[in-house]
N, C-alpha and C positions, 0 to 999 in steps of 0.2 A: 415473822410469822409465816411468810410464804415459804421459806426454806424448811421450816418444820413440817408444814403441810406437804410440800414436795417430797420430803424424805419419807414421810409416813405413807403417802400414796404412791411412792416410787415414780413421781412425775419429775422430769428434768427441769431444773431451774431455767427460767427464760434467759436467752442470750443477752449479754450486756450490749448496750448501745455503743460501747467502745470497741466492739468486735471488728470493725472495719477501720483500717488505717490507710491514709492516702500515701501512695508510693510516688506517683508522678501524675501531673495533669498538664495537658498542652492544648492551647487554642491556636489554630493556624492563622497567621497574619498574611499569608499568601498561599497560593495553590502548592501542594506537595504531592509527589507520586507515591510516597510511603510515609508511615508514621512508625517510629521505633521507640520501644521501651527497652533499655539495656541496664546492665548491672542490677538485675532484680535480686534482692536478698532472699536467702533460703530460710527466713525466720518465721514464715507464716504457714498455715495449713493449706489454704487455698488462695487463689487470686480471683479478682473480679475486675473485668474491663467494662467500662461504661462509655458509650459514645453517642454523639449527636452530630451527624455529618451529612454533607452532600458532595456531589462530584461534578466533574466537568462533562459528564455524559449529557448529550443533547437528545431530547426526545425519548420515547420508549417508557414503559411502565416501571421497569426495575432492572437492576444488574446485580452482580454478586461480588463479594470481596473475599480475599484469601488471607490466611494467617500463616506465618512461619515462625518456628521456634528455633532458637540458637543458631540461626543461619542455615537451617536444614531446608534446602530447596528440592530435595528428592521427593517427588510426589508419591512414590510408592510407599513412603513412610506415613502417609495420611489416608484417612477414609472418613466419609460422613454419611449422615442420614438427615432427611428434612421432611417436615410437614409444613405446608403453607396454604394460605387461602386469601381470598379477596372479598369475602362476603357473599359471593354468588357461587364460587366453585372452590374446591379444595383438592390438593394433590400432595403427593409425597414421592420421595425417591431415596435411593441409597447408592453410593458410589465408592468404589475402591480407587486408590491411586489418585486422590485429589485433596488438596487443601483449600479448594475453592468453595464458596457457598456458605461460609460460616455466618455471613450476614447478607442482607439484601439492601439495596439502596435505590433511590429514585434518580431523577435527572437534576439539572442545574437549579431548578426551582423547588425541589423537594428535599427536605431533610428527613433522615431516617434516625430513629433512636433504637438503642438496644443495650442489652446486658449479656456479657459472656462470663460464665463461671468456669474457671480452670481448676479442676479438682486435683488435689495431691500433687501439685506441680513440682515439689522438691523431693518427692519420694523416688529413690533410685532403684526400687524393687518392682516397679510396674510401669506399664504404658500409661500415657497421660490421656485424660478424657476431658472434653469441654461440652458445655451446653449453652445455647444462645437463644434468647428470646428477642425478636427484632420486628420492627414494623414501620410503616409510613402511611401517611394519608395525603391524598391529592384531591381535596375538596369533595369528598364523598366516595372516591375510589381509592384504592391503595392495596396494601398487602400486610399480612402478619405471618411470621414464620417461627417455627421451633426447630432448631438445628442442633445435631450432636456431631462431634468430631473426635476422632482418635488420632493421636500422634504415636506411632509405633516405635517409641524410644523410651528407655529407662533413664535417660539423662535428666537431671534436674533442669527445669526451665530457668534460664538466666537472661534471655532476651526474647522479645516479641516484635515482629514486623507485620504491619497491616498494610495491605495494598488493594485498592479497588481494581478490578479486572479491566485492563486497557485504558484506564482513565486516571485522573488525579483527584485528590481531595481538595475541595474549594476552601477559600478563606472563611473563617469563622467556624469551621468544623472543630469539634471539641472531643477530646479523648481523656479518660481518667483511668488510672490503674490503682486498685486497692488491694491490700493484703488482708486476709481474713484470719484472725487468730483461731487457734484450736480450742 
């Protein structure tokens, strides 16, 4: 019945709950300076990265992390924009020549959660774009952020490396990569 109504009213049929397929999941058993997803198949329309992590950073409200695709460490191939706030103030920025700031994280006692959508990752006819929704709470203080990033390459993404700036990911940090069907 829903399909008949959808076609009559030209309403798209709801996305199946089977639209997300797990590609890889990792939970760290010790501190690591990077997390890598490699051999990513080109069989999906988009990718989604989910994380729940903290770092060896001591003190301070937050730090930021970077993402690299296919081993590309050339920062001139990346740019980003961000909006973030802590409940009292809000700010934003844009930066060329950086792959830093795709997510924010707290210190050794604070876990941050986030979702990064990587759009059209296998399309070799355009640059890649990402959007990230991330945040953490520190018993009433914390931060939430909305970040976008562009990787100025038409290469299909086959590997992703995540690195917290100047720190390591702590034990029990968890990362999951999903493929989204078209």
